[in-house]
SETORLO-127652 format. One line per field, with one value per residue (C-alpha): x, y, z; residue number from 0; residue in one letter. Coordinates in Angstrom, 2 decimals. Layout:
// residues N
X <- (X_...)
Y <- (Y_...)
Z <- (Z_...)
nr <- (NUM_...)
rest <- (A_...)
END
This chain:
// residues 680
X <- (2.15_-1.23_-2.79_-6.20_-4.23_-5.03_-2.13_-1.92_0.97_-0.11_-0.41_1.86_5.31_8.10_10.41_7.63_7.48_11.24_11.09_8.96_10.87_14.06_12.47_11.12_14.53_16.29_13.85_14.17_18.33_18.46_15.03_16.96_20.57_19.56_19.65_23.40_24.62_23.22_24.82_28.51_27.71_27.29_24.48_20.72_19.48_16.04_14.45_10.86_11.03_8.81_8.52_4.96_3.90_5.79_3.11_1.15_4.76_5.79_2.67_2.65_6.02_5.28_2.24_3.98_5.17_7.88_6.92_3.30_2.70_3.56_4.30_4.33_5.88_5.91_8.96_8.51_7.71_11.41_9.84_7.79_10.78_12.87_10.11_9.60_12.80_15.01_18.70_20.18_22.84_20.36_18.35_21.70_22.95_19.92_19.69_23.46_22.98_25.45_26.01_24.87_21.57_19.22_16.52_18.40_21.70_21.74_19.60_16.43_15.88_16.77_13.94_12.68_13.12_12.63_13.87_12.68_13.75_11.22_8.51_9.10_8.56_10.56_7.99_7.80_8.47_4.89_2.72_-0.02_0.48_1.83_-1.93_-2.81_0.29_-0.74_-4.13_-2.39_-0.04_-3.58_-5.28_-2.37_-3.04_-6.33_-5.98_-3.26_-5.27_-2.20_-1.68_-1.18_-2.11_-0.99_-0.34_-0.26_0.76_0.68_-0.20_-3.50_-2.99_-2.05_-4.99_-6.49_-4.74_-7.39_-5.65_-6.05_-9.76_-9.39_-7.34_-9.75_-12.94_-10.90_-10.16_-13.57_-15.36_-12.97_-12.86_-9.12_-7.15_-5.34_-4.73_-4.73_-2.77_-3.49_-1.19_-2.89_-0.46_-2.63_-0.65_0.61_4.03_2.32_-1.41_-3.63_-6.13_-8.85_-7.42_-7.41_-11.07_-14.11_-13.92_-12.05_-10.40_-9.77_-11.08_-14.28_-14.07_-14.29_-17.75_-20.25_-17.89_-18.95_-16.63_-14.79_-14.11_-12.69_-10.38_-9.59_-7.09_-4.42_-1.06_0.65_-0.33_1.89_-0.80_-4.00_-2.18_-0.84_-4.63_-5.92_-3.38_-3.77_-7.74_-7.53_-5.12_-7.31_-10.41_-8.78_-7.62_-10.93_-13.27_-10.97_-12.19_-10.07_-9.86_-8.36_-6.79_-6.77_-4.33_-3.97_-0.64_1.08_3.85_6.86_9.24_9.11_7.70_11.08_14.74_13.72_10.90_10.59_7.11_7.72_6.67_3.27_2.87_2.67_4.89_1.76_0.49_4.60_4.62_1.71_2.68_6.03_3.94_2.30_5.67_4.10_7.90_8.23_4.88_5.62_8.36_6.41_3.86_6.16_7.63_4.35_3.24_6.19_7.11_10.54_12.92_14.03_17.72_16.69_15.37_18.21_20.12_18.59_18.96_22.59_22.90_20.89_23.57_26.00_24.55_23.64_27.85_28.77_25.88_27.63_30.15_30.14_27.98_31.20_32.96_30.71_31.15_29.47_27.46_30.13_29.32_29.34_26.68_24.01_23.41_22.83_18.99_17.23_15.60_15.91_16.99_14.56_12.77_15.33_13.85_15.88_14.07_13.27_16.31_15.51_12.05_11.65_9.41_8.94_5.46_2.90_-0.84_-4.03_-3.34_-5.44_-6.16_-3.98_-6.65_-7.06_-3.09_-3.48_-6.33_-5.00_-1.38_-3.46_-5.08_-2.00_-0.16_-2.78_-2.49_0.85_1.27_-1.83_-0.15_-0.96_-3.85_-5.45_-8.16_-8.69_-11.91_-14.40_-12.07_-14.38_-18.42_-20.39_-19.50_-17.63_-13.61_-12.49_-13.64_-12.06_-12.77_-9.25_-10.26_-13.34_-13.80_-11.01_-13.00_-15.24_-12.11_-9.72_-12.66_-13.10_-10.54_-7.85_-9.68_-11.50_-13.18_-11.36_-12.92_-12.94_-9.95_-6.64_-4.17_-5.91_-5.18_-1.76_-0.89_-2.46_-0.57_2.16_1.42_0.33_3.05_5.17_3.18_5.04_7.79_5.78_2.92_2.32_-0.12_-1.38_-4.02_-5.38_-4.35_-7.15_-9.61_-7.41_-3.85_-5.07_-7.16_-4.08_-3.12_-4.57_-2.44_0.91_2.39_1.83_3.34_6.33_6.53_6.60_9.42_11.79_10.90_13.93_16.24_14.85_15.15_18.88_17.11_15.11_11.95_10.23_7.36_6.17_3.76_2.73_0.29_-1.78_-3.28_-4.60_-2.82_-3.46_-6.07_-7.60_-10.80_-12.62_-12.22_-11.08_-9.41_-8.64_-9.92_-7.15_-3.57_-0.68_1.84_4.94_6.49_5.72_6.15_9.68_11.38_10.81_14.10_12.85_10.43_10.50_8.16_6.97_4.65_4.01_2.54_1.35_-0.33_2.57_4.89_1.76_1.80_5.52_6.13_3.14_4.57_8.11_6.50_4.46_7.09_9.81_11.09_9.79_7.40_6.56_4.17_2.56_1.19_-1.50_-2.82_-5.94_-6.82_-4.91_-6.75_-8.73_-7.70_-6.56_-2.88_-1.55_-3.02_0.19_0.30_1.13_3.09_1.60_4.81_5.95_8.26_9.96_13.02_12.70_15.36_15.32_13.92_12.81_13.62_9.98_11.20_15.14_16.63_19.71_18.66_16.87_15.81_12.40_12.44_8.84_6.37_2.75_0.09_2.69_4.52_2.13_1.65_5.20_5.30_2.85_4.88_7.64_6.37_5.05_8.43_9.88_7.19_7.84_11.29_13.22_14.48_14.35_13.73_14.49_11.49_12.47_9.81_11.05_8.63_10.71_11.23_13.06_15.14_16.17_18.15_20.15_22.78_20.22_19.16_23.15_23.79_21.05_21.91_25.43_24.00_21.43_23.12_19.45_17.10_13.32_11.78_8.01_5.48_2.14_2.81_3.47_6.80_8.01_8.98_8.16_10.17_11.93_13.50_15.84_16.36_17.09_19.55_21.21_21.18_23.45_25.21_26.76_26.34_26.57_29.64_27.17_24.27_23.97_20.51_19.66_17.59_13.88_10.61_7.34_4.51_1.16_1.18_1.77_-1.83_-4.48_-6.03_-9.65_-13.07_-14.12_-12.54_-11.34_-9.69_-8.33_-7.05_-5.26_-3.46_-2.00_0.36_-0.47_0.70_0.34_2.32_4.79_5.54_6.16_8.44_10.28_10.48_11.76_14.35_15.43_15.52_17.63)
Y <- (6.49_6.94_5.81_4.83_2.66_-1.36_-3.41_-6.19_-8.88_-7.67_-4.26_-2.94_-2.07_-4.08_-1.75_-2.04_-6.09_-5.78_-3.42_-5.72_-8.96_-7.42_-6.95_-10.24_-12.15_-9.49_-10.09_-13.90_-13.77_-12.20_-14.11_-17.77_-15.73_-15.18_-17.93_-18.34_-15.78_-17.65_-20.99_-19.24_-16.94_-14.13_-12.53_-12.67_-14.62_-14.34_-14.47_-15.13_-15.76_-13.95_-17.01_-17.02_-13.28_-12.43_-10.52_-8.65_-7.54_-6.05_-4.26_-2.40_-1.09_-0.61_2.07_3.42_7.13_7.90_11.83_11.44_7.91_6.07_2.62_0.08_-3.16_-6.40_-8.69_-10.66_-7.89_-7.77_-7.62_-4.79_-2.92_-3.45_-2.48_0.71_1.45_-0.06_-1.47_-4.56_-3.46_-1.79_-4.86_-6.94_-4.32_-4.65_-8.44_-8.42_-5.90_-3.00_0.05_1.65_-0.67_2.44_1.11_1.10_0.85_-3.03_-2.13_-3.92_-7.23_-8.45_-8.74_-5.55_-3.66_0.38_4.07_6.24_9.34_8.10_7.43_3.56_3.40_1.24_-1.40_-3.50_-7.56_-7.57_-8.73_-6.31_-3.15_-0.78_-0.93_1.54_3.72_3.95_5.12_7.78_9.29_9.13_10.55_13.40_13.13_14.18_16.69_18.58_17.96_16.08_14.06_10.46_7.31_5.24_1.26_-0.96_-4.48_-8.02_-11.34_-12.78_-14.20_-11.26_-9.64_-11.42_-9.03_-7.04_-3.83_-4.81_-4.66_-1.08_0.53_-0.55_0.70_3.80_4.47_3.37_5.55_8.51_8.43_8.18_7.27_4.13_1.01_-2.61_-4.81_-8.85_-11.10_-14.52_-17.47_-19.77_-20.40_-18.16_-20.01_-23.70_-22.47_-22.92_-20.23_-22.30_-22.24_-18.71_-17.77_-19.14_-16.43_-18.51_-14.91_-13.10_-9.88_-11.10_-10.32_-6.85_-7.03_-5.04_-2.19_1.03_3.29_0.25_-1.08_-4.69_-6.23_-9.28_-10.78_-13.19_-12.37_-14.92_-13.34_-10.37_-8.21_-8.84_-7.88_-4.51_-3.67_-4.33_-2.00_0.58_0.29_0.43_3.32_5.37_4.66_5.35_8.98_9.81_8.28_9.40_6.33_3.38_-0.11_-3.57_-5.68_-9.14_-10.98_-14.91_-16.14_-19.45_-19.96_-21.99_-21.73_-22.60_-19.35_-18.07_-19.63_-21.07_-23.22_-26.40_-26.59_-30.06_-31.20_-29.53_-29.78_-32.88_-33.49_-32.93_-29.75_-28.52_-29.84_-28.01_-24.86_-24.42_-25.41_-22.47_-20.09_-16.53_-15.74_-18.91_-18.21_-14.80_-15.72_-18.51_-16.27_-13.28_-16.30_-17.48_-14.08_-13.54_-10.36_-11.61_-14.79_-16.76_-15.86_-12.13_-12.86_-15.38_-12.10_-10.04_-12.77_-13.08_-8.95_-9.66_-11.92_-9.36_-7.03_-8.91_-10.38_-6.67_-5.86_-8.95_-7.19_-3.85_-5.29_-7.35_-4.46_-2.54_-1.73_-3.18_-0.91_0.73_-0.61_2.59_4.05_1.85_4.96_7.13_8.00_6.85_10.06_13.33_16.11_18.03_21.57_24.23_26.69_29.68_31.98_28.78_26.59_25.28_24.70_27.56_30.73_33.70_35.07_36.33_36.41_34.27_30.35_28.31_24.39_22.13_20.87_24.55_25.07_21.68_23.16_26.88_24.89_23.02_25.94_27.55_25.45_25.08_29.11_28.71_26.05_25.22_21.87_19.97_17.67_16.07_13.16_10.41_9.08_11.76_14.32_16.66_16.23_19.44_20.73_17.92_17.69_14.30_12.37_15.14_18.04_18.86_19.59_21.23_24.07_23.22_21.71_24.96_27.05_25.04_22.84_19.36_18.69_19.17_18.14_14.97_11.80_8.40_5.01_3.05_1.40_2.40_0.78_3.14_6.03_5.08_3.87_6.53_8.96_7.40_7.57_10.95_12.31_10.54_12.79_16.11_16.38_20.39_18.02_17.90_15.44_15.16_12.13_10.45_7.23_5.89_7.53_6.02_5.01_1.79_1.09_1.95_-1.89_-2.62_0.14_-1.25_-2.78_0.65_2.30_-0.17_0.54_4.70_4.06_2.50_4.27_6.67_4.21_1.63_3.93_4.73_9.00_8.78_9.16_10.17_10.28_13.56_12.82_13.36_10.62_12.07_9.44_10.13_8.06_7.64_6.49_8.50_8.68_5.80_4.40_0.83_-1.40_-0.07_3.51_4.01_2.74_4.05_2.17_4.37_1.71_-0.71_1.89_3.46_0.29_1.29_3.25_6.22_8.08_10.34_10.23_13.18_13.28_16.60_17.53_21.25_23.06_25.29_21.90_20.47_23.38_23.53_20.08_19.99_23.19_21.48_17.99_19.15_21.34_18.64_15.97_12.23_10.60_11.58_9.98_12.76_11.46_13.44_12.61_12.86_13.69_16.53_18.11_20.49_19.80_23.73_21.87_21.27_25.42_27.71_30.67_29.84_31.95_32.06_30.63_28.57_25.70_23.00_21.45_17.36_15.91_18.67_17.78_20.65_21.19_21.82_21.84_22.64_20.39_18.80_16.06_13.77_13.67_12.71_11.88_11.91_12.70_13.12_12.46_11.66_15.06_16.80_13.78_14.03_17.67_17.23_15.22_16.80_20.02_18.43_16.54_19.99_21.34_18.91_18.05_21.18_18.54_19.87_17.46_18.26_16.95_16.82_16.76_14.96_15.55_14.18_10.19_9.85_11.56_11.52_14.13_12.40_14.71_16.48_13.26_12.53_15.77_16.00_12.52_13.59_16.67_14.74_11.38_9.65_9.16_8.14_7.19_7.53_7.03_5.98_2.94_-0.33_-0.66_-4.36_-3.46_0.05_3.06_3.49_0.77_1.92_5.50_3.58_1.40_4.50_6.13_2.43_2.61_6.25_7.34_4.67_6.10_9.09_6.99_6.55_4.42_2.28_3.64_3.37_2.78_3.84_3.16_0.92_-2.69_-5.48_-5.67_-3.83_-0.83_-1.75_0.20_0.37_3.19_1.47_-1.19_1.94_3.85_0.42_-0.17_3.48_5.54_8.27_11.60_9.28_6.19_8.35_10.35_7.30_5.67_9.32_9.33_5.86_6.69_9.90_7.86_5.33)
Z <- (-44.28_-44.91_-48.37_-49.67_-52.07_-52.15_-52.50_-54.96_-56.32_-59.78_-59.58_-56.48_-57.88_-58.26_-55.55_-53.11_-53.59_-53.90_-50.37_-48.95_-49.38_-48.61_-45.17_-44.49_-45.10_-43.10_-40.29_-40.82_-41.20_-37.44_-36.22_-36.96_-36.02_-32.62_-31.01_-31.55_-29.36_-26.50_-27.50_-28.08_-24.52_-26.45_-25.32_-26.42_-23.67_-24.38_-27.66_-28.85_-32.36_-34.54_-37.74_-38.55_-37.78_-40.91_-42.74_-39.87_-38.64_-42.21_-42.33_-39.25_-39.75_-43.08_-42.25_-38.92_-39.79_-37.16_-37.69_-36.22_-35.06_-31.58_-31.60_-28.94_-30.30_-28.21_-27.15_-30.47_-32.26_-34.47_-38.15_-36.77_-36.00_-38.85_-40.63_-39.02_-39.71_-37.17_-39.29_-38.06_-36.21_-34.15_-33.51_-32.71_-30.16_-28.30_-28.30_-26.81_-24.65_-25.35_-24.41_-27.80_-27.77_-28.96_-26.78_-23.56_-23.80_-22.59_-19.33_-20.42_-21.54_-25.10_-27.79_-26.35_-29.41_-29.43_-31.02_-28.40_-30.74_-33.19_-31.09_-30.99_-27.38_-25.00_-23.57_-20.40_-20.05_-18.26_-21.48_-22.50_-20.14_-22.84_-24.09_-21.51_-22.65_-25.90_-24.60_-22.94_-25.74_-27.93_-25.57_-26.21_-29.66_-29.81_-26.79_-29.37_-32.32_-34.10_-36.99_-36.39_-34.35_-31.75_-32.32_-29.26_-31.03_-28.59_-28.81_-28.53_-24.99_-23.32_-24.19_-21.32_-18.64_-16.92_-18.18_-21.57_-21.65_-19.02_-21.89_-24.83_-22.65_-22.10_-25.27_-26.65_-24.39_-24.77_-28.63_-29.10_-31.88_-31.31_-32.86_-30.96_-33.12_-31.82_-33.39_-33.05_-33.07_-30.68_-27.74_-24.54_-24.10_-24.17_-22.74_-26.38_-26.92_-25.82_-22.31_-22.58_-23.82_-25.27_-28.55_-31.04_-32.04_-28.93_-30.95_-30.37_-26.35_-27.06_-29.75_-27.58_-27.10_-28.22_-30.59_-31.75_-34.87_-35.44_-38.47_-38.88_-41.40_-42.26_-40.62_-42.73_-45.86_-46.46_-48.96_-46.84_-44.08_-45.81_-46.88_-43.68_-41.28_-44.02_-43.91_-40.03_-39.95_-42.40_-40.37_-37.08_-38.53_-40.39_-37.18_-34.45_-32.57_-31.69_-33.82_-33.24_-35.99_-34.89_-37.51_-37.55_-37.45_-36.84_-33.93_-35.87_-33.21_-29.14_-27.60_-26.46_-26.08_-22.70_-24.51_-25.85_-27.67_-28.84_-25.03_-26.11_-29.76_-31.73_-34.89_-37.61_-35.82_-36.30_-39.85_-40.61_-38.94_-40.89_-44.46_-43.85_-43.47_-44.96_-45.85_-48.29_-49.48_-50.23_-52.27_-54.13_-54.86_-56.43_-58.22_-59.90_-60.65_-62.14_-60.75_-59.48_-60.78_-57.54_-58.71_-58.30_-55.21_-53.96_-54.81_-52.03_-49.96_-50.43_-49.62_-46.76_-45.45_-46.12_-44.19_-41.37_-41.18_-40.97_-38.58_-36.19_-36.47_-35.27_-32.74_-31.61_-31.36_-29.29_-26.16_-22.91_-20.43_-17.84_-14.67_-13.21_-14.72_-12.92_-10.95_-14.01_-14.86_-11.95_-11.57_-13.96_-12.01_-10.18_-10.22_-7.79_-5.95_-5.76_-3.74_-1.07_-1.54_1.97_2.01_4.84_5.09_7.21_5.69_7.61_7.53_7.34_8.26_5.70_6.31_4.45_1.94_0.82_0.46_-1.83_-3.92_-4.21_-5.45_-8.04_-9.75_-9.42_-11.56_-14.00_-14.69_-14.22_-17.29_-19.61_-20.28_-17.04_-16.53_-13.53_-13.77_-11.12_-9.74_-8.67_-9.37_-11.25_-10.81_-10.78_-7.14_-5.84_-6.34_-5.67_-2.55_-0.02_-2.32_-2.67_-6.59_-6.18_-8.61_-11.12_-13.67_-13.59_-13.93_-16.54_-18.27_-18.69_-21.28_-18.17_-15.29_-16.29_-14.22_-14.87_-14.55_-11.23_-12.60_-10.78_-13.28_-16.38_-14.47_-13.69_-17.25_-19.15_-17.40_-18.61_-22.05_-22.17_-20.84_-23.73_-25.82_-25.35_-22.04_-21.94_-20.46_-16.39_-15.52_-11.54_-11.11_-7.71_-8.01_-5.85_-3.73_-0.92_-0.69_0.50_-2.92_-4.82_-5.19_-8.51_-9.94_-8.32_-12.16_-13.51_-10.49_-11.25_-14.61_-13.83_-11.64_-13.91_-17.30_-16.98_-16.08_-18.45_-21.30_-20.41_-19.89_-23.11_-21.30_-18.12_-17.12_-15.24_-13.19_-9.66_-8.02_-5.03_-2.30_0.09_3.25_6.59_9.44_12.43_10.95_11.65_8.06_8.54_6.47_2.67_3.70_7.20_5.89_5.04_1.92_1.93_3.44_0.58_-2.31_-0.92_-2.34_-5.79_-6.81_-9.42_-7.82_-5.33_-1.97_-0.12_2.91_4.20_7.85_7.29_4.55_3.30_2.88_1.22_-0.77_-1.38_-1.80_-4.70_-6.71_-6.65_-7.41_-10.51_-11.87_-11.80_-14.52_-13.31_-11.11_-7.81_-5.09_-2.91_0.12_1.56_5.61_4.87_9.09_8.57_5.42_7.80_11.08_12.71_13.70_10.14_9.04_8.23_6.39_2.98_0.51_-3.22_-4.68_-2.01_-3.22_-0.94_-2.30_-1.97_0.39_3.13_5.86_8.53_12.23_13.83_17.45_18.31_21.43_22.83_24.61_22.16_18.66_17.18_13.53_11.93_9.48_7.90_10.77_13.72_13.21_15.45_18.03_18.40_18.77_21.60_23.09_22.78_24.14_27.23_28.19_28.27_30.29_32.61_32.99_30.83_28.52_25.02_22.17_18.74_15.94_12.64_9.89_7.14_4.37_2.00_2.41_-1.19_-1.52_1.91_4.18_5.48_6.96_8.89_10.76_11.58_12.55_14.51_16.33_16.86_18.72_21.20_21.02_21.21_18.42_18.51_14.90_14.88_12.22_11.50_9.60_11.00_12.94_11.62_8.47_8.78_7.03_10.15_9.75_7.24_8.92_12.36_10.45_9.15_12.43_13.41_10.60_10.35_13.77_16.16_18.00_19.04_20.50_24.34_23.74_21.26_18.57_19.08_16.91_17.51_15.22_14.51_15.57_13.02_12.16_9.77_11.06_12.53_11.84_15.33_17.01_19.82_17.63_15.77_18.87_19.77_17.01_16.05_17.67_19.49_21.33_24.71_23.01_21.79_24.87_26.68_24.77_24.68_28.54_28.93_26.40_28.16_31.07_29.70)
nr <- (0_1_2_3_4_5_6_7_8_9_10_11_12_13_14_15_16_17_18_19_20_21_22_23_24_25_26_27_28_29_30_31_32_33_34_35_36_37_38_39_40_41_42_43_44_45_46_47_48_49_50_51_52_53_54_55_56_57_58_59_60_61_62_63_64_65_66_67_68_69_70_71_72_73_74_75_76_77_78_79_80_81_82_83_84_85_86_87_88_89_90_91_92_93_94_95_96_97_98_99_100_101_102_103_104_105_106_107_108_109_110_111_112_113_114_115_116_117_118_119_120_121_122_123_124_125_126_127_128_129_130_131_132_133_134_135_136_137_138_139_140_141_142_143_144_145_146_147_148_149_150_151_152_153_154_155_156_157_158_159_160_161_162_163_164_165_166_167_168_169_170_171_172_173_174_175_176_177_178_179_180_181_182_183_184_185_186_187_188_189_190_191_192_193_194_195_196_197_198_199_200_201_202_203_204_205_206_207_208_209_210_211_212_213_214_215_216_217_218_219_220_221_222_223_224_225_226_227_228_229_230_231_232_233_234_235_236_237_238_239_240_241_242_243_244_245_246_247_248_249_250_251_252_253_254_255_256_257_258_259_260_261_262_263_264_265_266_267_268_269_270_271_272_273_274_275_276_277_278_279_280_281_282_283_284_285_286_287_288_289_290_291_292_293_294_295_296_297_298_299_300_301_302_303_304_305_306_307_308_309_310_311_312_313_314_315_316_317_318_319_320_321_322_323_324_325_326_327_328_329_330_331_332_333_334_335_336_337_338_339_340_341_342_343_344_345_346_347_348_349_350_351_352_353_354_355_356_357_358_359_360_361_362_363_364_365_366_367_368_369_370_371_372_373_374_375_376_377_378_379_380_381_382_383_384_385_386_387_388_389_390_391_392_393_394_395_396_397_398_399_400_401_402_403_404_405_406_407_408_409_410_411_412_413_414_415_416_417_418_419_420_421_422_423_424_425_426_427_428_429_430_431_432_433_434_435_436_437_438_439_440_441_442_443_444_445_446_447_448_449_450_451_452_453_454_455_456_457_458_459_460_461_462_463_464_465_466_467_468_469_470_471_472_473_474_475_476_477_478_479_480_481_482_483_484_485_486_487_488_489_490_491_492_493_494_495_496_497_498_499_500_501_502_503_504_505_506_507_508_509_510_511_512_513_514_515_516_517_518_519_520_521_522_523_524_525_526_527_528_529_530_531_532_533_534_535_536_537_538_539_540_541_542_543_544_545_546_547_548_549_550_551_552_553_554_555_556_557_558_559_560_561_562_563_564_565_566_567_568_569_570_571_572_573_574_575_576_577_578_579_580_581_582_583_584_585_586_587_588_589_590_591_592_593_594_595_596_597_598_599_600_601_602_603_604_605_606_607_608_609_610_611_612_613_614_615_616_617_618_619_620_621_622_623_624_625_626_627_628_629_630_631_632_633_634_635_636_637_638_639_640_641_642_643_644_645_646_647_648_649_650_651_652_653_654_655_656_657_658_659_660_661_662_663_664_665_666_667_668_669_670_671_672_673_674_675_676_677_678_679)
rest <- (X_X_X_X_X_X_X_X_X_X_X_X_X_X_X_X_X_X_X_X_X_X_X_X_X_X_X_X_X_X_X_X_X_X_X_X_X_X_X_X_X_X_X_X_X_X_X_X_X_X_X_X_X_X_X_X_X_X_X_X_X_X_X_X_X_X_X_X_X_X_X_X_X_X_X_X_X_X_X_X_X_X_X_X_X_X_X_X_X_X_X_X_X_X_X_X_X_X_X_X_X_X_X_X_X_X_X_X_X_X_X_X_X_X_X_X_X_X_X_X_X_X_X_X_X_X_X_X_X_X_X_X_X_X_X_X_X_X_X_X_X_X_X_X_X_X_X_X_X_X_X_X_X_X_X_X_X_X_X_X_X_X_X_X_X_X_X_X_X_X_X_X_X_X_X_X_X_X_X_X_X_X_X_X_X_X_X_X_X_X_X_X_X_X_X_X_X_X_X_X_X_X_X_X_X_X_X_X_X_X_X_X_X_X_X_X_X_X_X_X_X_X_X_X_X_X_X_X_X_X_X_X_X_X_X_X_X_X_X_X_X_X_X_X_X_X_X_X_X_X_X_X_X_X_X_X_X_X_X_X_X_X_X_X_X_X_X_X_X_X_X_X_X_X_X_X_X_X_X_X_X_X_X_X_X_X_X_X_X_X_X_X_X_X_X_X_X_X_X_X_X_X_X_X_X_X_X_X_X_X_X_X_X_X_X_X_X_X_X_X_X_X_X_X_X_X_X_X_X_X_X_X_X_X_X_X_X_X_X_X_X_X_X_X_X_X_X_X_X_X_X_X_X_X_X_X_X_X_X_X_X_X_X_X_X_X_X_X_X_X_X_X_X_X_X_X_X_X_X_X_X_X_X_X_X_X_X_X_X_X_X_X_X_X_X_X_X_X_X_X_X_X_X_X_X_X_X_X_X_X_X_X_X_X_X_X_X_X_X_X_X_X_X_X_X_X_X_X_X_X_X_X_X_X_X_X_X_X_X_X_X_X_X_X_X_X_X_X_X_X_X_X_X_X_X_X_X_X_X_X_X_X_X_X_X_X_X_X_X_X_X_X_X_X_X_X_X_X_X_X_X_X_X_X_X_X_X_X_X_X_X_X_X_X_X_X_X_X_X_X_X_X_X_X_X_X_X_X_X_X_X_X_X_X_X_X_X_X_X_X_X_X_X_X_X_X_X_X_X_X_X_X_X_X_X_X_X_X_X_X_X_X_X_X_X_X_X_X_X_X_X_X_X_X_X_X_X_X_X_X_X_X_X_X_X_X_X_X_X_X_X_X_X_X_X_X_X_X_X_X_X_X_X_X_X_X_X_X_X_X_X_X_X_X_X_X_X_X_X_X_X_X_X_X_X_X_X_X_X_X_X_X_X_X_X_X_X_X_X_X_X_X_X_X_X_X_X_X_X_X_X_X_X_X_X_X_X_X_X_X_X_X_X_X_X_X_X_X_X_X_X_X_X_X_X_X_X_X_X_X_X_X_X_X_X_X_X_X_X_X_X_X_X_X_X_X_X_X_X_X)
END
């Protein structure tokens, strides 16, 4: 709700005061009941009690409007979500991880309360990282001139995380309507606040930020918390800049049911904490102000107990998740091409460079869908369009609202993409995850979030994000400029991974990636951006399906399986062998790593009886391991020789060209390996 009304005990309506007391009583009853489920082996194996945060949590939920706002609660926000509208039954179903849990269907850990259909978002266990998602959705609110605010709630210790600073920096720089609530109970598990920050209040760490308003309140005091949260929301809506609400709380219980606070807090401190109990304090104030009698409040408490009892019985009857459902909602169904079902064309005309194909496809998709956006480092400044100029001319055509630069903060780039995609399912986001693939590592936590959002929310939300990464060597770039990282990033379920070698496939896969629901990781072999080897004719509407490899050269003597930069080397080596020996080698360009075209690989090996797996990445633990193992498991009886792998040596890629040549695979290395395998 939005109101300019100031609350106080004397003049606030009895119905409102009663509702607040009812919610606080309900929350406290559930908070105290939760550990019993674990004791009885019924679930709720993780519970972080909120007692001591009652005032601010009640206030967050009361100012939240499910029709316009977006709420990102953290694991201690039980009363927040009850106050926002969740029922006791929904809280219990989440706690005991039942299939009917509205947050995740039992997929996410207990105490992660959510209701995505109400914009109460399912957030991660990685503390504080949802601040970036809140900033992203606030960007959506602003871009579409919508009503409402994003509200991110967290403990004060999580503000030590670097991405929280990035979130607040970005929100203040872009002037976004987001409220960051810090619930300060003075402890991060057992770590006292003095070990977290030099400032007494975490909010003061952000005092130097421009376009940021800081509010402070006693989070134990219901009236003060209500007035402060309402004032903060009114301020953010009116001024369209972010705010921090710093609420001083106490933690009455241990951090969670796996923690024993008596090991690090003395008895006197714990006695004082209990004496400051906000729920008891509110009850006493209501009685002292003669707004309610003790009997009236006790009656509410009894009604709450009945409600919790009924909710418990419903929770016990609710079904457990079906084991067979683990494969549901890993990835949404992709966009399906009707015209190019195999990702192959016979178009004639002028060949274009791979970099031109990417640029023209991006522009075509931005024209096709006005809800498409791109951002990253250096993507849009005057005539420059990214470090390699892939996005050249885009801001001039589509404007700064849709094509804009991001700070040098890779997790900010990825995390706000996750967030903005929540605002509207029509939105499609393309990001340069980093200037070079090697620089992507700071974004790994946000990358992981992207990969399991769809599964974790039980199919309720999929981030429609394409992450572009300029990858690989052969440019003399050295560390952080010449690595390729697919071996690490293909270990995560929940994301599509593609790696084209030619201009037409780059265009077709990019179009399919952008039009599909769910996230895609798009590797671009930067050494091929302007290489004539990668030039092809590219139809204006070309589309390449995920999971469809392309046979670049047919043969019967051996199968080469490859992708990216080494595709061209494999073709060169295969052609050389054919010229010398007459042996025809089949070369398969995977194009798509996840999903993988297993059928094309296995059928080819069954025909040729020999397999050479080639990629630029390291042989040890490289993506080729998976392909080689798959062949051994599913086509072993058809092999006339062991599966051979060629790739980089197990070192970083050096800067000096002599070192780079010694490390990376090349045509000669592939040729010699293929000759040896033919002669086996």
